ZADO-1210 file (C-alpha; in nm, 4 decimals, padded with zeros to 6 digits):
<atoms>
<atom x="01.8913" y="00.1183" z="02.4195" code="UNK" pos="1"/>
<atom x="01.8677" y="00.5291" z="02.3341" code="UNK" pos="2"/>
<atom x="01.4786" y="00.6727" z="02.3933" code="UNK" pos="3"/>
<atom x="01.4176" y="00.6583" z="02.0455" code="UNK" pos="4"/>
<atom x="01.4561" y="00.8068" z="01.7700" code="UNK" pos="5"/>
<atom x="01.2739" y="00.9958" z="01.4394" code="UNK" pos="6"/>
<atom x="01.1791" y="00.8836" z="01.1104" code="UNK" pos="7"/>
<atom x="01.0644" y="01.1186" z="00.8571" code="UNK" pos="8"/>
<atom x="00.8085" y="01.0535" z="00.5474" code="UNK" pos="9"/>
<atom x="00.8293" y="01.2482" z="00.1809" code="UNK" pos="10"/>
<atom x="00.7967" y="01.2176" z="-00.1932" code="UNK" pos="11"/>
<atom x="00.8196" y="00.8258" z="-00.1138" code="UNK" pos="12"/>
<atom x="01.0472" y="00.8158" z="00.0856" code="UNK" pos="13"/>
<atom x="01.1530" y="00.7453" z="00.5123" code="UNK" pos="14"/>
<atom x="01.4768" y="00.8089" z="00.6447" code="UNK" pos="15"/>
<atom x="01.5810" y="00.7454" z="01.0244" code="UNK" pos="16"/>
<atom x="01.7419" y="01.0111" z="01.2705" code="UNK" pos="17"/>
<atom x="01.8731" y="00.9886" z="01.5653" code="UNK" pos="18"/>
<atom x="01.7709" y="01.3482" z="01.6708" code="UNK" pos="19"/>
<atom x="01.4723" y="01.5766" z="01.6347" code="UNK" pos="20"/>
<atom x="01.6512" y="01.8290" z="01.4929" code="UNK" pos="21"/>
<atom x="01.8061" y="01.6274" z="01.2260" code="UNK" pos="22"/>
<atom x="01.5054" y="01.5002" z="01.0911" code="UNK" pos="23"/>
<atom x="01.3819" y="01.8727" z="01.0821" code="UNK" pos="24"/>
<atom x="01.7016" y="01.9923" z="00.9074" code="UNK" pos="25"/>
<atom x="01.6470" y="01.7004" z="00.6641" code="UNK" pos="26"/>
<atom x="01.2422" y="01.7869" z="00.6113" code="UNK" pos="27"/>
<atom x="01.3600" y="02.1586" z="00.4845" code="UNK" pos="28"/>
<atom x="01.6196" y="02.0384" z="00.2751" code="UNK" pos="29"/>
<atom x="01.4572" y="01.7954" z="00.1234" code="UNK" pos="30"/>
<atom x="01.1631" y="01.7861" z="00.1348" code="UNK" pos="31"/>
<atom x="00.8908" y="01.9136" z="-00.1258" code="UNK" pos="32"/>
<atom x="00.5533" y="01.7897" z="-00.1366" code="UNK" pos="33"/>
<atom x="00.5605" y="01.8580" z="00.2652" code="UNK" pos="34"/>
<atom x="00.6946" y="01.6070" z="00.5137" code="UNK" pos="35"/>
<atom x="00.5691" y="01.3493" z="00.7801" code="UNK" pos="36"/>
<atom x="00.7586" y="01.3204" z="01.0500" code="UNK" pos="37"/>
<atom x="00.7414" y="01.0239" z="01.3451" code="UNK" pos="38"/>
<atom x="00.9139" y="01.0186" z="01.6252" code="UNK" pos="39"/>
<atom x="00.9410" y="00.6012" z="01.7043" code="UNK" pos="40"/>
<atom x="00.9711" y="00.4638" z="02.0447" code="UNK" pos="41"/>
<atom x="01.1038" y="00.1331" z="02.2355" code="UNK" pos="42"/>
<atom x="00.8067" y="00.0202" z="02.3337" code="UNK" pos="43"/>
<atom x="00.9406" y="-00.2889" z="02.6065" code="UNK" pos="44"/>
<atom x="01.3193" y="-00.3544" z="02.6541" code="UNK" pos="45"/>
<atom x="01.4324" y="-00.7376" z="02.7492" code="UNK" pos="46"/>
<atom x="01.6359" y="-00.8902" z="02.9602" code="UNK" pos="47"/>
<atom x="01.7897" y="-01.2487" z="02.8319" code="UNK" pos="48"/>
<atom x="01.6182" y="-01.4341" z="03.1446" code="UNK" pos="49"/>
<atom x="01.2596" y="-01.2479" z="03.0822" code="UNK" pos="50"/>
<atom x="01.3111" y="-01.3595" z="02.6944" code="UNK" pos="51"/>
<atom x="01.3180" y="-01.6974" z="02.8214" code="UNK" pos="52"/>
<atom x="01.0367" y="-01.7074" z="03.0188" code="UNK" pos="53"/>
<atom x="00.8591" y="-01.5577" z="02.6535" code="UNK" pos="54"/>
<atom x="00.9389" y="-01.8047" z="02.5167" code="UNK" pos="55"/>
<atom x="00.7537" y="-02.0787" z="02.7175" code="UNK" pos="56"/>
<atom x="00.3770" y="-01.8491" z="02.5821" code="UNK" pos="57"/>
<atom x="00.4478" y="-01.8907" z="02.2359" code="UNK" pos="58"/>
<atom x="00.1564" y="-02.1114" z="02.1922" code="UNK" pos="59"/>
<atom x="-00.0499" y="-01.8408" z="02.3840" code="UNK" pos="60"/>
<atom x="00.0085" y="-01.5888" z="02.1331" code="UNK" pos="61"/>
<atom x="-00.2678" y="-01.4681" z="01.9081" code="UNK" pos="62"/>
<atom x="-00.2466" y="-01.5338" z="01.5372" code="UNK" pos="63"/>
<atom x="-00.2459" y="-01.3072" z="01.2696" code="UNK" pos="64"/>
<atom x="-00.6523" y="-01.3360" z="01.2050" code="UNK" pos="65"/>
<atom x="-00.5690" y="-01.4735" z="00.8221" code="UNK" pos="66"/>
<atom x="-00.3155" y="-01.6521" z="00.6713" code="UNK" pos="67"/>
<atom x="-00.2457" y="-01.4231" z="00.4010" code="UNK" pos="68"/>
<atom x="-00.1849" y="-01.1474" z="00.7466" code="UNK" pos="69"/>
<atom x="00.0819" y="-01.4404" z="00.8480" code="UNK" pos="70"/>
<atom x="00.3163" y="-01.4780" z="00.5549" code="UNK" pos="71"/>
<atom x="00.3312" y="-01.0934" z="00.4679" code="UNK" pos="72"/>
<atom x="00.1302" y="-01.1424" z="00.1695" code="UNK" pos="73"/>
<atom x="-00.1206" y="-00.8138" z="00.1322" code="UNK" pos="74"/>
<atom x="-00.1767" y="-00.7198" z="-00.1733" code="UNK" pos="75"/>
<atom x="-00.2049" y="-00.3564" z="-00.3350" code="UNK" pos="76"/>
<atom x="-00.4305" y="-00.2752" z="-00.6209" code="UNK" pos="77"/>
<atom x="-00.4702" y="00.0689" z="-00.7940" code="UNK" pos="78"/>
<atom x="-00.7527" y="00.1005" z="-00.9992" code="UNK" pos="79"/>
<atom x="-00.7063" y="00.4108" z="-01.2628" code="UNK" pos="80"/>
<atom x="-00.9503" y="00.6667" z="-01.2911" code="UNK" pos="81"/>
<atom x="-01.1532" y="00.3663" z="-01.5757" code="UNK" pos="82"/>
<atom x="-01.2893" y="00.2139" z="-01.2516" code="UNK" pos="83"/>
<atom x="-01.3493" y="00.4405" z="-00.9897" code="UNK" pos="84"/>
<atom x="-01.6459" y="00.3300" z="-00.7716" code="UNK" pos="85"/>
<atom x="-01.5580" y="-00.0171" z="-00.8120" code="UNK" pos="86"/>
<atom x="-01.3314" y="-00.0456" z="-00.4640" code="UNK" pos="87"/>
<atom x="-01.6131" y="-00.0549" z="-00.2661" code="UNK" pos="88"/>
<atom x="-01.7382" y="-00.3496" z="-00.4585" code="UNK" pos="89"/>
<atom x="-01.4089" y="-00.5488" z="-00.4058" code="UNK" pos="90"/>
<atom x="-01.4160" y="-00.4376" z="-00.0591" code="UNK" pos="91"/>
<atom x="-01.6581" y="-00.6267" z="00.0098" code="UNK" pos="92"/>
<atom x="-01.5628" y="-00.9518" z="-00.2157" code="UNK" pos="93"/>
<atom x="-01.2228" y="-00.9751" z="-00.0492" code="UNK" pos="94"/>
<atom x="-01.3200" y="-00.8927" z="00.3154" code="UNK" pos="95"/>
<atom x="-01.1062" y="-01.1497" z="00.4271" code="UNK" pos="96"/>
<atom x="-00.7984" y="-01.0671" z="00.2508" code="UNK" pos="97"/>
<atom x="-00.5522" y="-00.8747" z="00.3120" code="UNK" pos="98"/>
<atom x="-00.5810" y="-00.6445" z="00.1050" code="UNK" pos="99"/>
<atom x="-00.5577" y="-00.2347" z="00.0069" code="UNK" pos="100"/>
<atom x="-00.7569" y="-00.0615" z="-00.2704" code="UNK" pos="101"/>
<atom x="-00.6442" y="00.2528" z="-00.3974" code="UNK" pos="102"/>
<atom x="-00.9043" y="00.4269" z="-00.6420" code="UNK" pos="103"/>
<atom x="-00.6926" y="00.6520" z="-00.9160" code="UNK" pos="104"/>
<atom x="-00.9456" y="01.0308" z="-00.8773" code="UNK" pos="105"/>
<atom x="-00.6861" y="01.2573" z="-01.0427" code="UNK" pos="106"/>
<atom x="-00.7298" y="01.5958" z="-00.9980" code="UNK" pos="107"/>
<atom x="-00.9349" y="01.7712" z="-00.7777" code="UNK" pos="108"/>
<atom x="-00.7471" y="01.5758" z="-00.4722" code="UNK" pos="109"/>
<atom x="-00.4432" y="01.7282" z="-00.2729" code="UNK" pos="110"/>
<atom x="-00.3289" y="01.4493" z="-00.0908" code="UNK" pos="111"/>
<atom x="-00.4889" y="01.0005" z="00.0163" code="UNK" pos="112"/>
<atom x="-00.7472" y="01.0013" z="00.1013" code="UNK" pos="113"/>
<atom x="-00.8431" y="00.7284" z="00.3736" code="UNK" pos="114"/>
<atom x="-01.2065" y="00.5682" z="00.2815" code="UNK" pos="115"/>
<atom x="-01.2639" y="00.2810" z="00.5025" code="UNK" pos="116"/>
<atom x="-00.9920" y="00.0854" z="00.6504" code="UNK" pos="117"/>
<atom x="-00.9258" y="-00.1683" z="00.3030" code="UNK" pos="118"/>
<atom x="-01.0277" y="00.2158" z="00.0823" code="UNK" pos="119"/>
<atom x="-00.8104" y="00.4710" z="-00.0109" code="UNK" pos="120"/>
<atom x="-00.8373" y="00.8063" z="-00.2633" code="UNK" pos="121"/>
<atom x="-00.5023" y="00.8418" z="-00.4912" code="UNK" pos="122"/>
<atom x="-00.4318" y="01.1412" z="-00.6451" code="UNK" pos="123"/>
<atom x="-00.3265" y="01.1512" z="-00.9546" code="UNK" pos="124"/>
<atom x="-00.2422" y="01.5021" z="-01.2334" code="UNK" pos="125"/>
<atom x="-00.1437" y="01.2397" z="-01.5420" code="UNK" pos="126"/>
<atom x="00.0190" y="00.8532" z="-01.5005" code="UNK" pos="127"/>
<atom x="00.3647" y="00.9641" z="-01.3428" code="UNK" pos="128"/>
<atom x="00.1558" y="01.0227" z="-01.0761" code="UNK" pos="129"/>
<atom x="00.0338" y="00.6736" z="-01.1040" code="UNK" pos="130"/>
<atom x="00.3092" y="00.4970" z="-01.1684" code="UNK" pos="131"/>
<atom x="00.5088" y="00.6701" z="-00.8972" code="UNK" pos="132"/>
<atom x="00.1639" y="00.5419" z="-00.7403" code="UNK" pos="133"/>
<atom x="00.2818" y="00.1333" z="-00.8045" code="UNK" pos="134"/>
<atom x="00.6240" y="00.2120" z="-00.7334" code="UNK" pos="135"/>
<atom x="00.6286" y="00.3109" z="-00.3907" code="UNK" pos="136"/>
<atom x="00.3721" y="00.0405" z="-00.3177" code="UNK" pos="137"/>
<atom x="00.6067" y="-00.2313" z="-00.4619" code="UNK" pos="138"/>
<atom x="00.8243" y="-00.0614" z="-00.1654" code="UNK" pos="139"/>
<atom x="00.5883" y="-00.2872" z="00.0400" code="UNK" pos="140"/>
<atom x="00.4349" y="-00.5770" z="-00.1882" code="UNK" pos="141"/>
<atom x="00.2249" y="-00.7336" z="-00.4389" code="UNK" pos="142"/>
<atom x="00.1021" y="-00.4790" z="-00.6808" code="UNK" pos="143"/>
<atom x="-00.1762" y="-00.4696" z="-00.9642" code="UNK" pos="144"/>
<atom x="-00.2327" y="-00.2229" z="-01.1692" code="UNK" pos="145"/>
<atom x="-00.5749" y="-00.2417" z="-01.3295" code="UNK" pos="146"/>
<atom x="-00.6034" y="-00.0229" z="-01.6318" code="UNK" pos="147"/>
<atom x="-00.8085" y="00.0388" z="-01.9419" code="UNK" pos="148"/>
<atom x="-00.4768" y="00.2163" z="-02.0684" code="UNK" pos="149"/>
<atom x="-00.2927" y="00.1117" z="-02.3173" code="UNK" pos="150"/>
<atom x="00.0382" y="00.4210" z="-02.2943" code="UNK" pos="151"/>
<atom x="-00.0133" y="00.3470" z="-01.9400" code="UNK" pos="152"/>
<atom x="00.0023" y="-00.0231" z="-01.9518" code="UNK" pos="153"/>
<atom x="00.2696" y="-00.0550" z="-02.1050" code="UNK" pos="154"/>
<atom x="00.4454" y="00.2316" z="-01.9036" code="UNK" pos="155"/>
<atom x="00.3851" y="00.0080" z="-01.5278" code="UNK" pos="156"/>
<atom x="00.4831" y="-00.3231" z="-01.7163" code="UNK" pos="157"/>
<atom x="00.8457" y="-00.1169" z="-01.6809" code="UNK" pos="158"/>
<atom x="00.8136" y="-00.0735" z="-01.3256" code="UNK" pos="159"/>
<atom x="01.0233" y="-00.3877" z="-01.1272" code="UNK" pos="160"/>
<atom x="00.7516" y="-00.5835" z="-00.9717" code="UNK" pos="161"/>
<atom x="00.3998" y="-00.4296" z="-01.0276" code="UNK" pos="162"/>
<atom x="00.1285" y="-00.6675" z="-01.2226" code="UNK" pos="163"/>
<atom x="-00.0300" y="-00.4800" z="-01.4537" code="UNK" pos="164"/>
<atom x="-00.3445" y="-00.5361" z="-01.6244" code="UNK" pos="165"/>
<atom x="-00.4474" y="-00.4600" z="-01.8823" code="UNK" pos="166"/>
<atom x="-00.8618" y="-00.4204" z="-01.9471" code="UNK" pos="167"/>
<atom x="-00.9412" y="-00.2072" z="-02.2936" code="UNK" pos="168"/>
<atom x="-01.3200" y="-00.0519" z="-02.2236" code="UNK" pos="169"/>
<atom x="-01.5739" y="-00.2552" z="-02.4241" code="UNK" pos="170"/>
<atom x="-01.3707" y="-00.6239" z="-02.3178" code="UNK" pos="171"/>
<atom x="-01.5770" y="-00.7132" z="-02.0539" code="UNK" pos="172"/>
<atom x="-02.0352" y="-00.7343" z="-02.1092" code="UNK" pos="173"/>
<atom x="-01.9957" y="-00.4150" z="-01.7802" code="UNK" pos="174"/>
<atom x="-01.8696" y="-00.3023" z="-01.4580" code="UNK" pos="175"/>
<atom x="-02.0571" y="-00.6683" z="-01.2571" code="UNK" pos="176"/>
<atom x="-01.8365" y="-00.8902" z="-01.4719" code="UNK" pos="177"/>
<atom x="-01.4688" y="-00.6761" z="-01.4956" code="UNK" pos="178"/>
<atom x="-01.5381" y="-00.6658" z="-01.0753" code="UNK" pos="179"/>
<atom x="-01.5519" y="-01.0282" z="-01.0940" code="UNK" pos="180"/>
<atom x="-01.2433" y="-01.0859" z="-01.3292" code="UNK" pos="181"/>
<atom x="-01.0080" y="-00.8254" z="-01.0398" code="UNK" pos="182"/>
<atom x="-01.1743" y="-01.0303" z="-00.7811" code="UNK" pos="183"/>
<atom x="-01.0853" y="-01.3506" z="-00.9572" code="UNK" pos="184"/>
<atom x="-00.6654" y="-01.2173" z="-00.9859" code="UNK" pos="185"/>
<atom x="-00.7085" y="-00.9977" z="-00.6989" code="UNK" pos="186"/>
<atom x="-00.7662" y="-01.3502" z="-00.4750" code="UNK" pos="187"/>
<atom x="-00.4789" y="-01.5376" z="-00.6801" code="UNK" pos="188"/>
<atom x="-00.2611" y="-01.3352" z="-00.6590" code="UNK" pos="189"/>
<atom x="-00.3032" y="-01.3561" z="-00.2679" code="UNK" pos="190"/>
<atom x="-00.3164" y="-01.6947" z="-00.2347" code="UNK" pos="191"/>
<atom x="00.1325" y="-01.6755" z="-00.4255" code="UNK" pos="192"/>
</atoms>
């Protein structure tokens, strides 16, 4: 096995290279909005005999914390600007589930900001940026977009792997009722 390899992450895509030189060359030539380059190295190199010994210990290996994590069933939630400030309450309600909440804050933010383990603030100049975020997250798992913008809802429905919950202003009797609906939808997706 080699000593490691390099992953370049830029423009919502990841590409693997065998040398740091190739990774840097790719970043310089192809990345427009900045790039992250990661060095990935083996954690363990096991012989056939060592694997056999470890198989006997499988029962002692701790299980994932939740059933959702065991199935890889994380739900990636996007809250458009209409629902700013909702993520904190939703996070409290879903503390036992594997969920990431991405709040779109619009202009004034250069890059994604992690607020907590499950909450991220996302920059977006327009609907196109929101759709790109949805596509990126859909590559990782189940995505639901909550929006009060009819045009954005229609466009997002054409994006594969994204469930759209159109919640027009005034349809729910206030913030609390909207959050209850969101929590119910997210729980249903996590159990699916």
